[in-house]
C-alpha positions as CSV (number, residue, x, y, z in Angstrom):
1,M,40.8,69.4,58.9
2,S,44.3,70.5,58.4
3,P,45.9,72.7,61.2
4,E,47.5,76.3,59.6
5,L,50.9,76.2,61.1
6,P,54.1,77.6,60.7
7,P,57.0,76.2,58.4
8,E,58.5,73.5,60.1
9,V,61.6,72.2,60.0
10,V,61.0,68.2,58.3
11,T,63.0,65.8,60.0
12,E,63.1,63.6,57.5
13,F,62.6,59.0,57.5
14,K,65.8,58.0,55.0
15,V,65.3,54.2,54.2
16,R,68.3,51.9,53.3
17,F,68.5,48.4,53.0
18,L,71.8,46.6,54.3
19,E,72.5,43.0,55.3
20,L,73.0,42.1,59.1
21,P,75.7,40.3,60.0
22,L,75.8,36.9,61.4
23,G,73.9,35.8,57.9
24,A,70.3,37.2,60.0
25,G,69.2,38.8,57.1
26,K,68.0,42.3,55.3
27,A,67.3,44.9,57.1
28,A,65.7,48.5,56.4
29,M,67.5,51.1,58.5
30,I,65.4,54.1,58.5
31,T,67.9,57.5,60.0
32,M,66.2,60.4,61.1
33,D,67.5,63.5,60.1
34,N,66.4,67.0,59.7
35,G,69.6,68.3,57.6
36,H,71.1,70.5,60.4
37,D,74.1,69.6,62.6
38,H,73.1,68.3,66.3
39,T,72.6,72.1,67.5
40,R,69.0,71.5,65.9
41,P,67.7,68.3,66.7
42,N,65.1,66.3,65.4
43,T,61.8,67.2,66.0
44,F,58.2,65.9,64.7
45,G,55.7,67.8,63.5
46,L,53.3,67.0,61.0
47,G,55.9,67.2,57.8
48,S,57.6,64.6,59.6
49,L,55.1,62.5,60.5
50,A,53.8,62.2,56.7
51,S,58.2,61.4,55.9
52,L,57.8,58.8,58.2
53,N,54.5,57.5,57.1
54,A,56.3,57.5,53.5
55,A,59.6,55.8,54.7
56,L,57.0,53.1,56.9
57,D,55.5,52.5,53.0
58,A,58.5,51.8,51.4
59,V,59.4,49.3,54.2
60,A,56.2,47.8,54.0
61,A,56.8,46.9,50.3
62,E,60.3,45.8,50.8
63,P,60.0,41.7,50.4
64,G,62.2,39.7,52.5
65,L,63.1,41.9,55.7
66,A,64.3,40.3,58.6
67,A,64.1,43.4,61.0
68,V,63.9,47.2,61.0
69,C,66.1,49.5,62.7
70,L,65.5,53.3,63.8
71,T,68.2,55.9,64.6
72,G,69.3,59.3,64.6
73,K,71.5,61.6,62.8
74,P,74.9,61.7,64.7
75,F,74.9,62.4,68.7
76,I,70.6,63.3,68.0
77,F,68.1,60.7,67.9
78,A,65.1,63.0,68.5
79,V,63.3,65.0,70.9
80,G,60.0,64.9,70.6
81,A,57.3,67.1,68.6
82,D,57.9,70.5,67.1
83,L,56.3,73.1,69.7
84,S,56.9,76.0,67.9
85,G,53.6,75.9,66.4
86,V,51.4,75.8,69.9
87,P,50.9,79.1,69.7
88,F,48.8,78.6,66.1
89,I,46.4,75.8,68.1
90,D,43.4,78.4,67.8
91,N,40.9,75.6,69.1
92,R,40.7,72.0,70.4
93,D,39.9,70.1,67.2
94,M,43.7,70.7,65.6
95,G,45.0,69.2,68.5
96,L,43.3,66.2,69.0
97,E,44.0,66.2,65.1
98,I,47.8,66.2,65.7
99,A,47.5,64.0,68.8
100,Q,46.0,61.0,66.9
101,S,48.4,61.5,63.4
102,G,51.3,60.6,66.0
103,H,49.7,57.5,67.5
104,A,48.8,56.6,63.7
105,A,52.2,56.8,62.6
106,F,54.2,55.4,65.6
107,R,51.9,52.5,66.0
108,R,52.9,51.6,62.4
109,L,56.1,50.3,63.5
110,G,54.0,47.5,65.7
111,D,52.5,46.2,62.6
112,L,55.3,45.4,59.7
113,G,55.1,41.9,60.7
114,V,58.8,41.9,61.8
115,P,60.8,43.0,64.8
116,T,61.6,46.5,65.4
117,F,65.1,48.1,67.1
118,A,65.5,51.1,68.2
119,F,69.1,52.6,68.4
120,V,69.1,55.2,70.5
121,N,72.6,56.9,69.7
122,G,71.9,60.5,71.1
123,A,69.7,62.7,73.0
124,A,65.9,61.1,73.3
125,M,63.3,63.1,74.8
126,G,59.4,63.1,74.6
127,G,57.9,61.7,71.1
128,G,61.7,60.5,70.1
129,L,61.9,58.2,73.6
130,E,58.0,57.3,72.3
131,I,59.1,56.4,69.2
132,A,61.6,53.9,70.1
133,L,59.0,52.5,72.7
134,H,56.6,52.0,69.9
135,C,59.6,49.7,68.8
136,N,60.2,45.9,70.2
137,Y,63.6,46.5,70.8
138,R,65.8,49.2,72.2
139,T,69.9,49.8,72.7
140,V,71.3,53.0,73.9
141,S,74.5,54.1,73.7
142,T,76.8,55.6,76.7
143,G,77.1,58.6,75.2
144,A,73.3,59.8,74.7
145,A,72.4,62.4,76.5
146,A,69.2,64.1,77.7
147,I,67.2,60.7,77.9
148,A,63.2,61.9,79.2
149,L,59.6,62.5,79.1
150,P,59.3,66.1,79.9
151,E,55.8,66.9,78.8
152,C,54.8,67.4,82.7
153,F,57.2,69.9,83.3
154,L,56.0,71.5,79.8
155,G,52.4,71.3,81.1
156,L,51.8,68.2,78.6
157,V,51.7,64.8,78.6
158,P,53.7,62.1,76.7
159,G,50.9,61.7,74.3
160,W,52.0,59.4,71.8
161,G,52.2,56.0,73.5
162,G,54.6,56.8,76.1
163,T,51.7,56.6,79.2
164,Y,50.5,53.3,78.0
165,L,53.9,52.1,76.7
166,L,56.3,52.8,79.4
167,P,54.4,51.5,82.9
168,N,53.6,48.6,80.9
169,L,57.4,47.4,80.1
170,I,58.7,48.7,83.6
171,G,55.5,49.0,85.8
172,A,53.8,51.6,87.3
173,K,56.8,52.6,89.6
174,G,59.3,53.3,87.2
175,A,56.6,54.9,84.9
176,V,55.6,57.4,87.5
177,K,59.6,58.2,88.2
178,V,60.2,59.2,84.6
179,I,57.2,60.4,83.6
180,V,56.2,63.1,86.5
181,E,58.9,62.7,89.4
182,N,61.5,63.7,87.6
183,A,60.1,66.4,85.0
184,L,59.0,67.9,87.8
185,N,62.5,67.5,89.6
186,Q,63.6,70.5,87.3
187,N,62.9,68.2,84.4
188,R,66.0,65.5,85.1
189,M,67.2,63.4,82.6
190,L,68.3,59.8,82.5
191,K,71.2,59.0,82.1
192,P,72.0,55.9,79.5
193,A,73.2,53.4,82.1
194,E,70.0,54.2,83.9
195,M,68.2,53.9,80.7
196,A,69.2,50.3,81.0
197,G,69.2,49.8,84.0
198,M,65.6,50.4,84.6
199,G,64.5,48.0,81.5
200,I,63.8,50.8,78.9
201,A,66.6,49.7,76.9
202,D,67.6,46.0,76.7
203,A,71.6,47.0,75.8
204,L,73.9,49.8,76.3
205,F,76.8,50.3,74.5
206,E,80.1,52.7,73.9
207,G,79.2,55.0,71.7
208,A,82.2,54.4,69.5
209,D,81.0,51.8,67.3
210,F,77.5,51.9,69.1
211,L,76.2,51.3,65.3
212,E,78.1,48.2,64.5
213,Q,77.3,47.0,68.2
214,S,73.6,47.6,67.8
215,L,73.7,45.4,64.7
216,L,75.7,42.8,66.3
217,W,73.4,42.8,68.9
218,T,70.0,42.9,66.6
219,A,71.6,39.5,64.6
220,G,72.1,37.9,67.5
221,V,68.5,38.5,68.6
222,L,67.2,37.3,65.1
223,N,69.2,34.1,65.6
224,G,68.5,33.4,69.0
225,D,71.9,33.6,70.4
226,V,70.9,37.1,72.2
227,A,68.5,36.6,75.2
228,V,66.3,39.6,76.0
229,E,64.8,39.3,79.6
230,R,62.4,41.1,80.7
231,A,61.4,41.9,84.6
232,E,57.7,40.9,84.5
233,V,55.3,43.8,85.6
234,D,53.3,43.8,88.8
235,R,50.0,44.9,87.5
236,G,48.2,44.4,91.6
237,A,48.5,46.5,94.1
238,D,51.8,47.5,93.6
239,W,50.8,49.6,90.1
240,D,47.9,51.3,92.6
241,A,50.4,52.7,95.0
242,A,53.1,53.8,92.6
243,V,50.0,55.8,91.0
244,A,49.1,56.8,94.4
245,K,52.6,58.0,95.5
246,G,52.3,60.2,92.3
247,R,49.8,61.7,93.2
248,A,50.4,62.5,96.6
249,F,54.3,64.0,95.0
250,V,52.6,66.5,93.1
251,A,50.3,67.3,95.4
252,G,53.6,68.4,97.5
253,K,54.9,69.9,94.6
254,V,52.5,71.9,92.7
255,G,49.2,71.1,94.7
256,A,46.6,71.3,91.6
257,A,48.0,74.0,90.5
258,A,49.6,72.6,87.0
259,P,47.0,70.2,85.5
260,A,49.6,68.0,83.5
261,P,51.3,65.7,86.1
262,L,47.6,64.7,87.4
263,R,46.6,64.0,83.6
264,A,49.5,62.3,83.8
265,L,48.7,59.7,86.5
266,D,45.5,59.2,85.4
267,L,46.4,57.5,82.2
268,I,49.3,55.3,83.9
269,E,46.6,54.5,86.1
270,L,44.2,53.5,83.2
271,A,47.3,51.6,81.1
272,K,46.9,48.7,84.0
273,T,44.1,47.3,82.2
274,A,43.0,49.1,79.1
275,T,43.7,48.1,75.4
276,A,45.8,50.4,73.1
277,D,43.2,51.7,71.6
278,E,41.5,52.7,74.7
279,A,45.0,54.1,76.0
280,Y,46.0,55.7,73.0
281,A,42.3,57.6,72.8
282,A,42.8,58.7,76.5
283,E,45.8,60.0,75.7
284,D,44.4,62.1,72.5
285,E,41.7,63.5,74.1
286,A,44.2,64.3,77.2
287,L,47.0,65.9,74.7
288,A,44.0,67.4,73.3
289,D,42.7,69.2,76.6
290,L,45.8,70.5,77.3
291,L,46.6,71.8,74.8
292,M,44.0,74.6,74.9
293,T,45.2,75.2,79.2
294,E,47.1,78.8,79.7
295,E,49.2,76.3,81.7
296,L,50.9,74.7,78.9
297,R,51.1,78.2,76.7
298,S,52.6,79.8,80.0
299,G,55.1,76.6,80.3
300,L,56.1,76.8,76.6
301,Y,56.6,80.7,77.2
302,A,58.8,80.0,80.3
303,F,60.7,77.6,78.7
304,D,61.4,79.7,75.7
305,L,63.2,82.4,78.1
306,V,65.0,79.5,79.1
307,Q,66.2,78.5,75.9
308,K,66.7,81.6,74.3
309,R,66.2,85.5,75.9
310,A,68.1,83.6,78.9
311,K,71.5,82.4,75.9
312,R,70.9,86.0,74.3
313,P,70.2,88.5,77.3
314,V,68.7,92.0,75.9
315,G,71.0,95.3,76.2
316,V,74.2,93.3,76.7
317,P,77.6,95.6,75.7
318,D,79.4,93.9,72.5
319,K,81.4,91.1,73.7
320,S,84.8,92.3,72.2
321,L,84.9,94.9,75.2
322,A,85.0,92.1,77.8
323,R,88.5,91.8,79.9
324,K,90.4,88.5,80.2
325,V,89.9,87.1,83.5
326,T,92.9,85.1,85.0
327,K,92.5,85.7,88.3
328,V,89.8,85.9,90.7
329,G,89.6,87.3,93.8
330,V,87.1,86.9,96.9
331,V,86.6,88.9,99.5
332,G,84.8,86.9,102.3
333,A,85.8,83.3,103.5
334,G,82.1,82.7,104.5
335,L,79.9,79.9,102.8
336,M,78.3,82.0,100.0
337,A,81.9,83.3,99.5
338,S,83.4,79.8,99.5
339,Q,80.7,78.5,97.2
340,M,81.8,81.4,94.7
341,A,85.6,80.6,95.2
342,L,84.7,76.9,94.1
343,L,83.0,77.4,91.1
344,F,85.2,80.3,89.9
345,A,88.1,78.0,90.3
346,Q,85.9,74.8,88.7
347,R,84.8,76.9,85.7
348,L,87.2,79.4,84.9
349,Q,90.1,77.2,85.4
350,V,92.7,79.8,86.8
351,P,93.5,80.8,90.2
352,V,91.5,82.4,93.2
353,V,92.0,83.9,96.2
354,M,89.9,84.2,99.3
355,T,90.5,87.0,101.8
356,D,89.0,87.3,105.0
357,L,89.4,89.2,108.9
358,D,91.1,86.7,110.3
359,Q,93.1,83.2,109.5
360,A,90.4,81.1,111.4
361,R,87.6,82.6,108.7
362,V,90.1,81.7,105.4
363,D,91.2,78.2,107.0
364,K,87.2,77.2,107.6
365,G,86.2,79.0,103.7
366,L,89.6,76.5,102.1
367,A,88.2,73.1,104.2
368,Y,85.0,74.2,102.6
369,C,85.7,74.2,99.3
370,H,88.1,70.9,100.1
371,A,85.4,69.0,101.4
372,Q,83.2,69.9,98.6
373,I,86.2,68.9,95.9
374,D,86.8,65.6,98.1
375,G,82.9,65.3,97.6
376,M,83.4,65.1,93.6
377,V,85.9,62.5,94.1
378,A,83.9,59.9,96.4
379,K,80.6,60.4,93.8
380,G,82.5,60.0,90.4
381,R,82.5,63.3,89.3
382,A,86.0,64.1,89.5
383,S,89.4,62.2,88.9
384,E,92.5,62.5,92.3
385,G,94.3,64.6,89.2
386,K,91.7,67.0,88.9
387,A,90.8,67.6,92.5
388,N,94.4,68.0,93.1
389,R,94.5,70.7,90.7
390,L,90.5,72.4,91.6
391,K,92.3,72.7,95.4
392,G,95.1,74.2,94.2
393,L,93.9,77.2,92.3
394,I,92.0,78.0,95.5
395,T,93.9,79.6,98.1
396,G,93.4,81.7,101.0
397,S,94.9,85.4,102.8
398,T,94.4,87.8,105.7
399,E,95.6,90.3,103.4
400,K,94.4,92.0,100.0
401,A,97.9,92.2,98.3
402,G,96.9,89.0,96.9
403,F,94.2,90.5,94.3
404,A,97.0,92.8,93.1
405,D,97.8,90.8,89.7
406,A,93.9,89.8,90.1
407,D,91.4,90.8,87.0
408,F,88.2,90.2,88.8
409,V,87.0,90.4,92.4
410,I,83.9,90.2,94.0
411,E,82.9,91.3,97.1
412,A,80.7,88.4,99.8
413,V,80.9,90.5,102.6
414,F,78.1,91.5,106.0
415,E,75.4,92.9,103.8
416,D,76.4,96.8,105.1
417,L,76.8,99.3,102.9
418,K,80.0,101.1,105.2
419,V,81.5,97.9,105.0
420,K,81.2,97.2,101.6
421,Q,82.7,100.6,100.6
422,Q,85.4,100.2,102.5
423,V,85.9,96.6,101.1
424,F,86.3,98.2,97.8
425,A,88.9,101.3,98.8
426,E,91.2,98.5,100.4
427,V,90.7,96.4,97.4
428,E,91.1,99.5,94.7
429,A,94.3,100.7,96.5
430,V,96.0,97.0,95.4
431,V,94.6,96.0,91.8
432,T,95.5,97.2,88.5
433,A,93.1,99.9,87.2
434,E,91.8,97.5,84.4
435,C,90.7,94.8,87.0
436,I,86.4,94.8,87.2
437,L,85.3,94.8,91.1
438,A,82.3,93.3,91.5
439,T,79.5,92.8,94.0
440,N,77.2,89.9,95.5
441,T,75.4,92.5,96.9
442,S,71.4,91.4,96.8
443,S,70.0,95.2,97.8
444,L,71.8,97.8,98.4
445,S,72.8,100.4,96.0
446,V,76.2,99.8,93.9
447,T,76.3,103.2,92.5
448,A,76.5,104.2,96.5
449,M,78.7,101.1,96.7
450,A,81.4,103.2,94.7
451,E,80.9,106.4,94.6
452,N,84.1,107.1,96.2
453,L,86.3,105.1,94.3
454,A,89.1,106.7,91.5
455,H,87.1,104.4,89.3
456,P,83.7,103.5,90.3
457,E,83.2,102.8,86.3
458,R,84.5,99.4,86.9
459,V,81.7,98.2,89.9
460,V,79.3,95.7,89.0
461,G,76.8,94.2,90.5
462,F,77.4,90.2,90.3
463,H,74.5,88.8,92.2
464,F,74.5,85.4,93.1
465,F,71.2,83.5,94.5
466,N,72.2,80.5,97.0
467,P,72.8,77.8,97.1
468,V,75.7,79.1,94.2
469,A,76.5,75.9,92.5
470,V,72.4,75.3,91.7
471,M,70.7,78.3,91.2
472,P,71.4,79.3,87.5
473,L,70.6,83.3,87.9
474,V,73.1,86.2,88.5
475,E,71.9,89.6,87.9
476,I,74.2,91.7,86.6
477,V,73.8,95.3,87.6
478,R,74.6,98.4,85.5
479,A,75.1,101.5,88.1
480,D,74.8,105.0,86.9
481,Q,79.0,105.0,86.7
482,T,79.3,101.4,85.6
483,D,81.3,101.6,81.9
484,D,80.3,99.0,79.3
485,A,83.7,97.1,79.3
486,A,82.5,96.3,83.3
487,V,78.9,94.6,81.9
488,A,80.6,93.0,79.4
489,T,83.0,91.4,81.6
490,A,80.4,90.1,83.8
491,F,78.0,89.1,80.9
492,A,81.3,86.9,79.9
493,V,82.0,85.8,83.2
494,G,78.4,84.8,83.7
495,K,78.3,82.5,80.3
496,S,81.5,80.7,81.4
497,L,80.3,80.2,84.8
498,K,77.6,78.4,82.8
499,K,74.8,80.8,84.5
500,S,72.2,82.8,83.2
501,C,72.5,86.5,83.6
502,V,69.8,89.0,83.5
503,L,71.4,93.3,83.1
504,V,69.1,95.4,85.6
505,S,69.7,98.5,86.3
506,D,70.9,99.9,90.0
507,K,67.6,99.8,92.2
508,P,67.0,98.4,95.3
509,A,67.0,94.8,95.5
510,F,66.7,94.7,91.6
511,V,64.2,91.9,90.5
512,V,64.2,88.7,92.8
513,N,64.6,90.2,96.1
514,R,62.8,92.9,95.4
515,L,59.5,91.4,94.4
516,L,59.6,88.2,97.2
517,T,59.8,91.6,99.7
518,R,57.0,92.8,98.8
519,F,55.2,89.5,98.5
520,M,56.7,88.2,101.6
521,G,55.6,91.5,103.3
522,E,51.8,91.5,102.4
523,V,51.9,87.3,103.7
524,T,53.8,88.6,107.1
525,K,51.6,91.5,107.6
526,S,48.5,89.8,107.1
527,V,49.7,87.4,110.4
528,D,49.9,90.6,112.1
529,E,47.0,91.5,111.2
530,G,45.4,88.5,113.3
531,T,45.9,86.1,110.4
532,E,45.9,82.5,111.2
533,F,49.5,81.4,110.5
534,A,48.5,78.2,108.3
535,T,46.2,80.4,106.1
536,A,48.2,83.0,105.4
537,D,51.5,80.3,104.6
538,N,48.8,78.8,102.4
539,A,47.3,81.4,100.9
540,L,49.5,81.0,97.4
541,A,49.0,77.7,97.2
542,P,47.3,77.8,93.9
543,L,50.1,79.0,92.3
544,G,52.2,75.6,93.1
545,L,55.2,78.0,94.0
546,P,58.0,75.8,95.1
547,M,58.1,76.0,98.6
548,T,55.3,78.6,101.1
549,P,56.2,81.8,102.2
550,F,56.9,81.0,105.8
551,T,59.4,78.2,104.3
552,L,61.3,80.7,102.7
553,L,61.1,82.5,105.6
554,Q,63.4,79.9,106.9
555,L,65.8,79.5,103.9
556,V,66.6,82.7,103.9
557,G,66.9,83.1,107.5
558,P,65.2,85.9,109.0
559,A,67.6,88.2,109.8
560,V,68.0,88.5,105.8
561,A,64.7,88.8,105.6
562,Y,64.2,91.6,108.1
563,H,67.5,93.6,106.9
564,V,66.1,93.2,103.1
565,S,62.6,94.5,104.3
566,E,64.3,97.6,106.2
567,T,66.2,98.3,103.0
568,M,63.4,98.0,101.0
569,K,61.1,100.3,103.2
570,E,63.6,102.9,103.3
571,A,63.8,103.1,99.8
572,Y,60.0,102.7,98.8
573,P,58.2,103.8,102.6
574,D,54.1,103.9,101.2
575,R,54.5,99.7,99.7
576,F,57.1,97.6,101.7
577,Y,56.4,96.5,105.1
578,V,58.6,95.8,108.2
579,S,57.5,93.5,110.6
580,D,57.7,94.1,114.1
581,N,57.1,90.4,115.2
582,L,59.5,89.6,112.7
583,A,62.3,91.8,114.9
584,K,61.5,90.2,117.6
585,I,62.0,86.5,116.0
586,V,65.3,87.8,115.0
587,E,66.2,89.4,118.3
588,A,65.3,86.2,120.1
589,G,67.8,84.0,117.3
590,K,64.9,82.2,116.1
591,G,65.4,80.6,112.6
592,A,61.5,79.5,111.3
593,I,58.1,80.0,112.3
594,W,57.0,76.5,111.9
595,T,58.9,73.6,113.8
596,W,58.2,70.0,112.8
597,D,58.5,68.2,115.8
598,S,55.2,66.1,115.8
599,G,55.4,65.4,112.1
600,K,53.7,68.3,110.6
601,P,54.4,71.8,110.9
602,E,53.1,73.7,113.7
603,V,54.1,77.6,114.7
604,D,57.2,77.3,116.9
605,P,55.1,77.4,120.4
606,E,58.3,80.2,121.3
607,V,57.3,82.4,118.0
608,A,53.8,82.1,118.6
609,A,54.4,83.8,122.0
610,L,56.8,86.6,120.9
611,F,54.1,87.5,118.1
612,V,51.2,90.3,119.2
613,Q,48.4,90.0,116.2
614,G,45.8,92.2,115.9
615,D,42.0,91.4,115.2
616,A,41.8,91.6,111.9
617,P,42.3,88.5,110.0
618,L,41.8,87.8,107.0
619,T,40.6,84.9,104.6
620,S,43.0,82.9,102.5
621,D,41.7,84.2,99.2
622,E,42.2,87.7,100.6
623,V,45.7,87.1,102.0
624,R,46.6,85.6,98.5
625,A,44.8,88.8,96.6
626,R,46.5,91.4,98.5
627,A,49.8,89.8,98.0
628,L,49.3,89.3,94.1
629,E,48.3,93.1,93.8
630,S,51.2,94.0,95.3
631,L,53.4,92.4,92.7
632,A,51.5,93.2,90.2
633,E,52.0,97.0,91.4
634,E,55.7,96.4,92.2
635,I,56.1,94.7,88.3
636,Q,54.7,97.3,86.9
637,I,56.8,100.0,89.0
638,M,59.5,98.5,88.0
639,L,59.1,98.6,84.1
640,D,58.4,101.9,84.3
641,E,61.7,102.6,86.1
642,G,63.2,100.8,83.7
643,V,64.7,98.2,86.2
644,V,64.5,95.6,83.2
645,A,64.0,95.8,79.4
646,E,60.6,94.0,79.5
647,A,58.3,91.9,81.7
648,Q,59.6,88.7,79.9
649,D,63.0,89.7,81.9
650,I,61.2,89.4,85.5
651,D,59.9,86.3,84.5
652,L,63.0,84.9,83.7
653,C,64.5,86.2,87.2
654,M,61.6,84.6,88.6
655,V,62.0,81.0,87.2
656,M,65.6,80.9,87.3
657,G,66.4,82.9,90.3
658,A,63.2,81.9,92.4
659,G,62.4,78.7,91.2
660,W,58.8,79.8,90.3
661,P,56.9,77.3,88.2
662,F,57.1,77.3,84.4
663,H,53.0,76.3,84.5
664,I,52.5,80.0,85.8
665,G,55.4,81.8,83.4
666,G,56.9,83.2,86.0
667,I,54.3,85.6,87.4
668,T,53.5,88.0,84.9
669,P,50.9,85.5,82.4
670,Y,49.6,84.4,85.7
671,L,48.7,88.1,86.6
672,D,47.3,88.3,83.3
673,R,45.3,85.3,83.5
674,T,43.8,86.0,86.6
675,G,43.1,89.3,85.9
676,V,45.3,91.0,88.3
677,S,47.2,93.2,85.9
678,E,44.2,95.2,84.5
679,K,42.9,95.0,87.7
680,V,45.7,96.9,89.2
681,N,47.3,98.9,86.6
682,G,44.4,98.6,84.1
683,K,46.5,96.9,81.1
684,R,48.2,93.2,80.8
685,F,51.9,92.9,80.7
686,L,51.8,90.5,78.1
687,P,49.4,90.6,75.1
688,Q,46.9,87.7,74.6
689,G,48.5,85.0,73.0
690,V,51.8,85.2,74.4
691,A,52.0,83.0,77.1
692,S,48.5,82.7,77.1
693,L,45.9,81.1,74.6
694,P,44.8,83.4,71.6
695,A,42.3,85.8,71.9
């Protein structure tokens, strides 16, 4: 049975024969190459596996071989299975056949009767790293990037040998880190030196002459001049402890919301005692099961949003309209403003001037930037020379006259409309007519902010998320008067900052904060009505969100959350909730609901004393249902209002701005698959088969 999948960009396995140095004999050199440059990495589909089998047939027929060597085209080894065909897999048998085909082809590398060597010359992810693991030896280039087994991040497991070969090579502890922990920690990659240090690679060579050094090393291994030493793998209590630790890690990260990491841990546990045949059969079954889960389909949908839609945002004016930015002004020198100033200097490499009300605040902002730059030097991320240049780019002043020659000025002052209007009036008085004025407001009207200016058309929202250097999203807000040049410039600046930008219309709180405020309001309201704090806070656990609502409240700050809820209540009084209890917390200066003094989260006694609760408690299921239904309602209203172009932009914002997980696809795929969308709105947000299994 052959799956009917879409046309594949086939990675060809090209064979040539060569004489190894040092008289070590003849080797077959297999190069993986899909015919494209490095921007289209090598991937494996059924056509690629057929090419691998053909190459191995040719190798097996060649007499007198001393070794078989495998490498990739320039800068790329291989990045794993071609996942573009997953939406077309509509039954488990198709998935099982694909899993078995990969195993059958990769395992042949161990059946050639001669030593096999993988020369990892570039990106090696998923099946790319797995095919290297099927070889007897591995070298890696110092220039290689993106080394990982990221499958759990997407909703799969390393299903072509990774969960068996890796723990049996480096032990369960290292395997759990690479397969599970790194994947769930924002898909963390291994560096080449780390790959070698963990024992995944046997040798590390400079990129400039990597192939020559690898061939010389191979000859040394074959001649007995190079001894490859590997640490003995502990198959006792340490293995079990590593798996148990992995389960605790998953529980803390996603609970039971995502099946893939737990399945991967099952396979790593099995690898302790299983034969290769048993382990690979278990991988086949796991892969077949996971390919037919909604979590995987949502994960691939979210991955596609991040990799494609984020790089080609919808509704952006022609980039030729963007104005050149040679100097940036930042109004404010607080923590958020200082983070922004540093990022602008780092990414744009242009002068950045911060202003604030007094010199002490300016000095504090500059000190923060300098400390961060010094930290980069200490960690080896910047040279002393680069650090000095960065410090020189960032200056401060109590006067806005320093903005006179700026091309882009952004304000990050107190979240009050009148304050921001005054700031923009003062800035407009000193800047040129071409200067773009941006606001980092999280909830206020950009239109109202600009209404009294001589040139309101150049005002645009440019909303970062905290921490600025880490969170990848910027919401770019087109106000009623904003012209195409301002929007185009904002997107060009965002791209230079290496941020993913989404165009949103000027509606209160835009996307992320609007949705977080709506659902947080429902959770807080349930507590006000009498629900136990822990019951309400854990109600969303089945989604596997990065943090609970009250942990998020602590991160944002009760004062900020309360202020935004007031803004939203004023704009939409029928749907948004303002908690009197939250107001009391703010007045008392409390920064969190929970205290961890006992080692576990407990309600701060002072907070509990402030709360006045009703006598209508809800169950966890009831809290969750109310929160999810509020999200479904609000998202549909936002789409009807034209806040963003499509539901995909909502999901992209929630993934990149709120850190909501891939396995729920942002949020709308989860609302669709749980039936909440149809219950609330009478329809799905996305067609069946998009971020979900086919009908």
